C-alpha angles and dihedrals in degrees: 000000000000124000095255093054092045091050091048091052093047090054091055096086098175092047092052093049092048091049092049094052092044091055092041094048092049092048091047092052091057089066090066097049116112095001095119095236121146120257090245092055092045093048095049094047097038097049094034094051093045088057090050092047092050093049092045096048097046093044089051095046100041101029114025092034107016098046106034104032096058087052090049091239093140097160092056089045092055094044093049091048091052091050091049091047093052093045093049095047092045092050092048092049091048091050092051093046098050092051099035108127093193096056094236115146116224122199126216091247088073090066101040097092092049094050092046090051091046092053093045093048096049093043089051090053092049094047092046091050092047092048092050093049091046090051091050091048091049090050091050092048092049090050090049089049090051090051091048092050090051090050093049093047090051097041101044098055096061115186090213091054092050092044094051092043092052089048089054090049090052091052092048091048090055088051089046088230118189088218094067100084092050092048091049089054089051091053090048090051091051094052092045091050094049094047100044107022106037092072093058116097089227135015134188110277088223091058092046092052091048087053091051091049091052091051093047093050092053091049091049090058091051095048100030097134096036102045138084107189124182113163128142130200125207107279098232120028114205111231094220095066122096131189139191104268128239096019105104092044090068091064092052092046091053092047094052092041091069090067088072093058102063110016094188095056121086113243112223120195124177139156146105144248115214135172124220111182105307094339127099117212115196129181127175129175127181138173113268112206117229091228107052126161114246090228092063092042090053092049091049091051091049091053093051091046091054091048090054091048093050093048089047089060087062092052134282090242092060100064146029120204126182131171133185147167122224136153095352092312132112116205136191124194120186130177116181138165117245126220113244129209 
């Protein structure tokens, strides 16, 4: 049996439970074969005990273990298990005694070892199944993260961006502009950040914002006469806050990318990044030309889809991302929790 088939079977909860009880019921029936008991006695004890077993096992798994253990209420878990164990053994002993054709009285202590083994065995199966599924999920998440990292490494170092930036540097060098050395340092910072920092699961929010500022300044040079840019960052960035790298840059890339679609139309970009406690609130709005090439629109959608996938790896409860188009504007609103240290 290959891993895919095994994983598929383990995810079929009802099938697994039915299979377990089929095997258990058949094995249990073998204990009555050739014992010389009447059919009435066998039926009462076989069916009656199966009902007790089912109630006992599910109460143990989903109540004593499944309810209390995840909440770390181990004392209540132990107490509830003891109560279930005593009730199950007492019911089984009572069932045997009322139908016993030989008049022999059986005490609950005769069934304690069996019920303890039954609970341990079924719990072991449940824990083993959960561990296997968790391991498979972790492997899938890690593979998704690897794919996302590959995408971000490919998508962030755009050849067109580098080509246009170097062209701008060439023009500034001919003009012997004093701004050229500073811009070259910004480009160096961008490349260093993308190569060394984008692979980390978290990065200092301060470093990420510096990276965004470097990128924005280079884009401002390239679109100086065709750009209206009004974006504000939080005034003071706490040094103990960390963020998933190379996420916010996608929104800026998409916003600036629209300037290539309709060269005669002014590109307007505005928004803000603020911090409230350990939450980052990000809003970005840019002009969205009426005539936009489908290629760019497709690329933009792909970038946003990958951002959502990467944030989802962190946990759906840790972020909220909404986008929309209205009145020639495209907007992005992101709220996400920051890692503290």
